[in-house]
C-alpha positions in Angstrom: -1.3 -20.7 -5.4 -0.3 -18.4 -2.5 -1.5 -19.3 0.9 -4.0 -17.1 2.8 -2.9 -15.4 5.9 -5.8 -15.0 8.4 -3.8 -12.5 10.4 -4.5 -11.6 14.0 -8.2 -12.0 15.1 -10.6 -9.1 14.9 -10.8 -9.3 18.7 -7.4 -7.8 19.1 -7.5 -4.2 20.2 -4.9 -1.5 20.7 -5.6 1.1 23.4 -5.8 4.8 22.6 -3.2 7.1 24.3 -3.1 10.8 25.1 0.1 11.2 23.0 0.7 14.3 20.8 0.3 12.3 17.6 -3.0 10.9 18.9 -4.2 14.4 19.7 -3.1 15.6 16.3 -5.1 12.8 14.6 -8.2 13.7 16.5 -7.6 17.4 15.6 -7.6 16.5 12.0 -10.9 14.7 12.4 -12.4 17.8 14.0 -10.9 20.1 11.3 -12.5 18.2 8.4 -16.0 17.9 9.9 -17.3 20.8 7.8 -15.9 19.3 4.7 -17.7 16.0 5.3 -21.0 17.7 5.1 -20.8 17.1 1.4 -21.1 13.4 2.0 -24.6 11.7 2.0 -26.4 12.5 5.2 -27.4 8.9 6.1 -24.0 7.5 5.5 -22.3 10.4 7.4 -24.6 9.7 10.4 -23.7 6.0 10.4 -20.0 6.8 10.1 -20.2 9.2 13.1 -21.8 6.5 15.2 -19.4 3.6 14.4 -15.7 3.8 15.4 -13.5 3.9 12.3 -10.9 1.2 11.6 -7.4 2.9 11.8 -4.2 1.7 10.3 -0.8 3.0 9.2 0.8 3.2 5.8 4.5 3.7 4.8 5.9 3.4 1.3 9.4 3.1 -0.1 11.7 3.3 3.0 14.3 2.1 0.5 17.3 2.1 2.9 20.9 1.3 1.8 24.3 2.2 3.2 25.4 4.0 0.1 25.9 7.6 -1.1 22.8 9.8 -1.7 21.4 10.3 -5.1 20.1 13.7 -6.4 16.8 13.2 -4.5 17.0 9.9 -2.6 18.8 10.0 0.8 19.3 6.4 1.4 21.0 6.5 4.9 18.5 9.0 6.2 15.7 6.4 5.9 16.9 4.9 9.2 15.9 8.0 11.1 12.7 8.5 9.1 11.6 4.9 9.7 12.3 5.2 13.5 10.2 8.4 13.6 7.3 6.8 11.7 7.4 3.7 13.9 7.4 5.9 17.1 4.4 7.9 15.8 2.4 5.0 14.7 3.0 3.2 18.0 1.5 6.2 19.8 -1.7 6.2 17.6 -4.8 4.0 18.0 -4.0 1.7 15.1 -5.0 -1.9 14.4 -2.1 -2.6 12.0 0.3 -1.0 9.5 1.5 -1.6 6.0 4.7 -1.0 4.2 4.0 -0.8 0.5 7.3 -2.2 -0.9 10.9 -1.3 -1.3 12.0 -1.6 2.3 15.5 -1.5 1.0 17.2 -0.1 -2.1 20.2 -2.5 -2.5 22.3 -5.2 -0.7 20.9 -8.1 1.3 22.6 -6.8 4.4 20.3 -3.7 4.3 17.5 -5.7 5.8 19.5 -6.3 8.9 19.3 -2.6 9.6 15.7 -1.7 8.9 13.8 -4.9 9.7 14.5 -4.6 13.5 13.2 -1.1 13.4 10.0 -2.2 11.5 9.6 -5.0 14.1 9.3 -2.4 16.8 5.8 -1.6 15.6 3.5 -2.7 18.5 0.8 -4.0 16.2 0.3 -6.5 13.4 2.3 -5.4 10.4 2.1 -6.3 6.8 4.7 -6.1 4.1 4.3 -5.7 0.3 7.0 -6.8 -2.1 8.7 -4.0 -4.0 11.1 -4.3 -7.0 14.2 -3.2 -5.0 13.4 -5.8 -2.3 14.7 -8.6 -4.5 18.2 -8.6 -3.2 17.9 -12.4 -2.7 15.9 -15.2 -4.1 12.1 -15.1 -3.4 12.3 -18.2 -1.1 14.8 -16.3 1.2 13.1 -12.9 0.8 9.7 -13.8 2.1 10.9 -15.0 5.6 13.4 -12.1 5.7 10.5 -9.7 5.3 8.2 -11.7 7.6 5.7 -12.4 4.8 3.5 -15.6 4.7 3.5 -15.5 0.9 4.1 -13.0 -1.9 0.3 -12.3 -2.0 -2.2 -12.8 0.7 -5.3 -11.3 2.4 -6.9 -10.6 5.8 -10.1 -9.3 7.2 -10.9 -6.6 9.8 -14.2 -5.1 10.9 -16.1 -5.6 7.7 -13.1 -4.8 5.5 -11.0 -7.1 3.3 -7.4 -6.2 2.7 -5.6 -7.8 -0.2 -1.9 -7.7 -0.7 -1.0 -7.9 -4.4 2.4 -9.0 -5.8 2.9 -6.8 -8.8 6.4 -8.3 -9.2 4.9 -11.7 -10.0 5.8 -11.4 -13.6 9.2 -9.5 -13.7 12.8 -10.0 -14.8 14.2 -8.9 -11.4 11.8 -11.2 -9.3 12.3 -14.5 -11.3 15.3 -16.5 -12.3 16.6 -15.9 -15.9 15.3 -18.6 -18.2 12.1 -19.2 -16.1 8.7 -19.0 -17.7 7.8 -15.8 -15.7 11.1 -14.1 -16.7 10.3 -14.8 -20.4 6.7 -13.6 -20.0 7.9 -10.4 -18.4 10.3 -9.8 -21.3 7.4 -10.3 -23.8 5.0 -8.1 -21.8 7.6 -5.3 -21.8 8.3 -5.7 -25.5 4.6 -5.6 -26.3 4.3 -2.4 -24.2 7.3 -0.8 -26.0 5.8 -1.7 -29.4 2.6 0.0 -28.3 4.4 3.1 -27.1 3.3 2.6 -23.5 5.2 4.6 -20.8 5.3 1.7 -18.3 7.5 -0.5 -20.5 10.3 -0.2 -17.9 12.6 -2.8 -16.4 11.7 -1.7 -12.9 8.0 -2.7 -13.4 6.3 -6.0 -13.2 2.9 -7.6 -13.6 0.4 -9.9 -12.0 0.3 -13.5 -13.4 -2.8 -15.5 -14.4 -2.8 -17.6 -11.2 -2.7 -14.6 -8.9 -5.1 -12.7 -11.1 -7.7 -15.5 -10.7 -7.0 -15.6 -6.9 -7.7 -11.8 -6.6 -10.9 -12.2 -8.5 -11.9 -15.1 -6.2 -11.2 -13.0 -3.1 -13.1 -10.0 -4.4 -16.1 -12.2 -5.1 -15.9 -13.6 -1.6 -15.7 -10.1 -0.1 -18.7 -9.0 -2.2 -20.8 -11.9 -1.0 -19.8 -11.2 2.6 -20.7 -7.5 2.3 -17.1 -6.4 2.9 -15.4 -3.3 1.6 -12.0 -3.9 0.0 -8.7 -2.1 -0.1 -6.0 -3.7 -2.3 -2.3 -3.0 -1.5 0.5 -3.3 -4.0 3.8 -1.8 -4.9 3.1 -0.7 -8.4 0.3 1.7 -9.4 -2.2 0.8 -12.0 -4.1 4.1 -12.5 -3.8 6.7 -13.9 -1.4 5.9 -16.8 2.2 6.4 -15.7 5.7 5.1 -16.4 5.6 3.3 -13.0 2.5 1.3 -13.6 2.3 -2.5 -13.5 2.6 -4.1 -17.0 -1.0 -5.3 -17.0 -2.4 -2.2 -15.4 -5.5 -1.9 -17.7 -6.6 -5.5 -17.0 -6.2 -4.9 -13.2 -8.2 -1.6 -13.3 -10.9 -3.4 -15.2 -11.0 -6.2 -12.6 -11.1 -4.1 -9.5 -13.5 -1.5 -10.8 -16.0 -4.2 -11.7 -16.6 -4.8 -8.0 -18.6 -2.0 -6.4 -17.3 -2.9 -2.9 -13.7 -2.1 -3.9 -12.9 1.3 -2.2 -9.2 1.8 -3.0 -6.0 0.6 -4.5 -3.0 1.7 -2.3 0.6 1.6 -3.7 4.1 3.2 -3.6 6.8 2.9 -6.3 6.2 6.3 -7.8 8.0 8.3 -5.1 6.4 11.6 -6.2 3.0 10.2 -5.3 -0.1 10.3 -7.5 -3.9 10.0 -7.4 -6.7 8.8 -9.7 -10.4 8.0 -9.5 -12.2 5.8 -11.9 -15.0 3.3 -11.8 -15.8 4.3 -8.2 -12.4 3.3 -6.9 -9.7 5.5 -5.4 -6.1 4.9 -6.7 -3.8 6.4 -4.1 0.0 6.4 -4.7 1.7 7.3 -1.3 4.9 9.3 -1.6 8.3 7.6 -1.0 9.9 7.9 2.4 13.4 7.8 1.0 13.1 11.1 -1.0 14.3 14.5 0.3 15.1 15.4 3.9 11.4 15.3 4.8 9.8 12.0 5.7 6.5 10.6 4.4 4.0 8.2 5.9 0.3 8.3 6.8 -2.5 7.0 9.0 -5.9 6.0 7.5 -9.3 6.0 9.1 -11.7 3.7 7.3 -15.2 5.0 8.0 -18.6 3.7 6.7 -18.7 6.2 3.9 -15.2 7.6 3.4 -11.5 7.2 4.0 -9.7 9.9 6.0 -5.9 10.0 5.4 -3.6 12.0 7.7 -0.3 12.6 6.0 3.0 13.2 7.8 5.9 15.0 6.2 5.4 15.2 2.4 2.2 13.1 2.4 -0.9 15.3 2.2 -4.1 15.0 4.2 -7.0 13.6 2.1 -10.7 12.8 2.4 -11.8 10.0 0.0 -15.6 9.7 -0.1 -17.0 6.5 -1.4 -18.2 7.1 -4.9 -16.6 10.5 -5.5 -13.1 11.8 -6.1 -10.8 12.5 -3.1 -9.8 16.0 -2.1 -7.0 17.4 0.1 -7.7 19.1 3.3 
């Protein structure tokens, strides 16, 4: 079983600044005030009185020193990541996520982007993506600064779970291993059923990790904590990029009323779904087009407020109701 990462203590704070990005963030908060009148009055009042938890999100930097594709501009990810790190460093954030695929190809690609990522002046958390497996898992985890392939941490009444949706995959396990064979079977079963996510670039969550997620969700519910799960692959709505056992994962997370959202990358076009009281937010890929993509998130008592940069839209995600763009 994966080890648990306690992360930095809740006592750690990062000072606000008067930077342009900070002013822009506060401007967004003011601009959506009218929209938030649709939220429950009591919850909105509580949210206004308590400072929100703020953190950053980047998906699919996917750098490689190789010619551009039709849409993916691999070398340009260096400049985009530098811009994102500079902006996030100027904001009042407690931590930041990268939701998988830090690189596209070649082990040496990590030597270029990880030093940039390490310039973030806050705790930072990586999620494994399918393209990240440019080396064996035992080498990959320390290269990406990860304590384990899946882990969790707590902040301000929130529980954040990092999920490894590459757990059962052909690219993330040695050929001939039990998990490699299981990935082949899961994909074959999906193909036979005509499912769109029967793709070699997808993976799934194994039984041991699945049980661990359920255990952590139960702990969070007993502790009265809200939960955000962070993965590389989406699980809802149905899509060719989804994890192999997407339906089982949706059933699990929506069975807990304290699960607010599932964040992921992988589908670079982005996507959104809402079911069972949970928001499923697919952040757009940074590597695509000449425009960057990343976000900051404010976690309030009754809603998430997402400020998008570049291609990523601004969203309000009320608890218990579908999100909308602002």
